[in-house]
N, C-alpha and C positions, 0 to 999 in steps of 0.2 A: 337671211332675212330672220326675225323674229316670229315664232309663229304667232298670228297674228288669224283672230274668227273670221270668218268670207274667204270662202271657194275660189272668187276671184282675183286675190293677193296670190292664192298657189298656181291658179293656173296662167295667172300673165307671166309670176318669173320661176315656177320650176323647182321640182330638184336637180342643182349640182352636181350628178351625178357622176363620180369617177371611181378608178379602181379601189375597196377598202384592202389597208396596211394588215389585214388578217389572214389568214391560211383556213383555205377553208377546209370547213371539218369531213369527218368520213367515221363508219362508225353506223350501226344499228337505229333505228327509233326508240326510246324511253318511254316505256310504257312508265305511266306515274304508279303512286299508291290508289287506291280508291279513296275517294274523299269522305269523310264521316258528315255525313246527312243528319244524323241526329242528335249527339253531346254538342258539346263546347260551350259557352255565352251563350245567356239567353237575350234575345235583342234588346230588352230595353238597357240591360248591365252593358252592353257593346257602344248603344251610342251614348251612354253618358259615357264611356268608356274613349268615344273618338276624340281623338288629338291628331296636327299633324307637329312629325319630330323629322329634325331634323341633322341629330348628332346618333350617329350608329358605333356601337363599342370595335364591329371587326370579326363576332363572336358568327359564325358559320350557322347555316340554317341546314335543317332536315330536308331531305325528298320529299317525309310527308306533308311537312308543312310548305314546300314551293306547289305541291300537287294541291292543295286545299288552298293555294290563294288565287291558282290558276284557274280551278273551278269558278269558285264565285267572282271571277273576272270575267269567264269566258263559258267555263262550264255546261253542259246538256242535263236537265233537271227534268224532260218531259220526255218521255217515248218517240215523239212526231218529231223530237230537235230539237227546238225551243231551249231556249239559254236562261242562265240565270238572271240575263241585265234585260230587259224589253229591246225589242227592236223593229221599230215601223214596219210593217208590210212582210215580218219577218222573214227578213231581206241580209240583217247578218252583217253589214258592211267592212266591221271589225275586223282586223287581224294579229293578235298577239304575241310580240316578243319578248325573249326574256335574254337580258344582260346578266350573263354569274360573275360573280363574283369569289362567294365564298359558298357551297354547298356542298353537304359532305353527300358523297358518289358522284357527283356530278365535275367538271372540266370546266374552268373557266372558259368563256367564250361566248355565244352567241346561237340563242336555241330558237326555235317556231313551235308555238302552240297549237294539238290540233285538236279541240274541242270533241270531238266524232270518237278519237280513240282514248284521250286525256291521256296525251304522248306528246312527249319533245322529240323535233327534230334537230338533231344537233346541224349551226350551219356555218359557224366560222367558230376557230380555235384560238384562245389568247386572251391575256389579261386585256379590258375593253373599257374597263372604267376608266382610269385618270384622262383620256381620249374623247370618251361622252362627257364627263367633267367641264372641260375648257368647251367642246360645243353646247355645254348651260349654261352660259357666261362666267363659267369658273364657279358653279354650285358644287361645293364642298359632299353635301350632298350622298350627291351621284357616285362618286368616287367612293365615299365612307360603307355605302351599305351592299349590303351581300348581292342583293342583286335588285334591278333595275326591271320594272314590266315597262314595255313601251308600247301605245295603241296606235296602231294605222288604222289607215281609212282608204277604201277604194268607195269613192265618193259614187260613179257612175251604178252602184248595187242600188243605190236609195233613188238617183236623180233620174235615174234612166224611167221610175213609175211616178216617182212625182214630182220632177221637174226643180226648178232653182228651191222650191221648196224642204225639198229632200237635202238637200245643204243644213237646215237646221235641226230635221231629227238626226244625222249624224252626231253630230255635236252635243244633242239632249240623250243621245243612247250612249256615247263614250263619258258624255260627265255619271248617267245612272251605273256604268260598271267600276269606274273608279271609286264609286261610292261603297259598293261591294266590297270592293277591297281594302278601303277604312277600316270595314264594317269588322270583316276576317283577320285583318291584320290584329282587331284589340282582341277580336274575340280570339288570339293566337298568342297572346303578351308581346306581340311585335311592335315597334313604330313603321311609321309612313307618310310621306307626303308628295301631295300631288306639286308635279313642274309642267308650268304650261313655258315657261321662259327657255327657250333653249332655240338651237337657229338650221330652222327648216333643212337648207339646204347640205347642211352640214352633218347631221344627225341622217339624214336621209342615206346619202353617200358612204359615212360609216356606216350602217349595217346595209349596205347594198341592197337599198330596199327595192321592191321592182318601181321603176318608170308611173305607172299608176295609183302605187301608194303614198299616202301622206302622213309624215310623222304627225299625229294632234297630242300624247298626254305620257306622260310619263312619270313611273313612280316607285321612285326608292322603296326595298323596305328592307328592315332591320334589325339588331336586337339594340336599341333605347340605351344609351349612356344612365345612368341614374346617379343621381347627384345630391 
């Protein structure tokens, strides 16, 4: 099924989980470079530069750029554990995955972002972009991007406290996080586009997400083609 707002649809159909065609990754956790908290493009300029970009030139990102993007999306910015995006009740239902195609210092594959350690855990090895693009209704931007950030959610973390209204809070939260990525990409001189049209069951299976996790949003990022 194509992603549609509403937890009822997810609970009805669920993800058709199956074995992913990737090799399980091995190796230590990858601690990312510390994010830049003081420099970069000013907020007004970042807002002015914010655009959706669907054409990428294939150039690799640096590990510093990847770390900055992930920190903007879900990083911790407060000693109490609060993050860069607001979360209802500080329940943090989102999980952030990174599909890598072209990053200096990272092998192609799937990684999970740990905000507390500001680190990546390798999950799968191999070039996943073409298949992920296929599960995204053939959108070429997913296949071209250097990386794609995939937001998934465990709704129960929020609905357990707020009931059905918690579903809305989760969707609001992923929107906040995605806008952070847009602004950070603008600050880094990178292109990004929000992708909400994809087959939920296929993406969940390809990434071997836990049963209770629903993929919500994808953000391909890379160097934009200049015209």
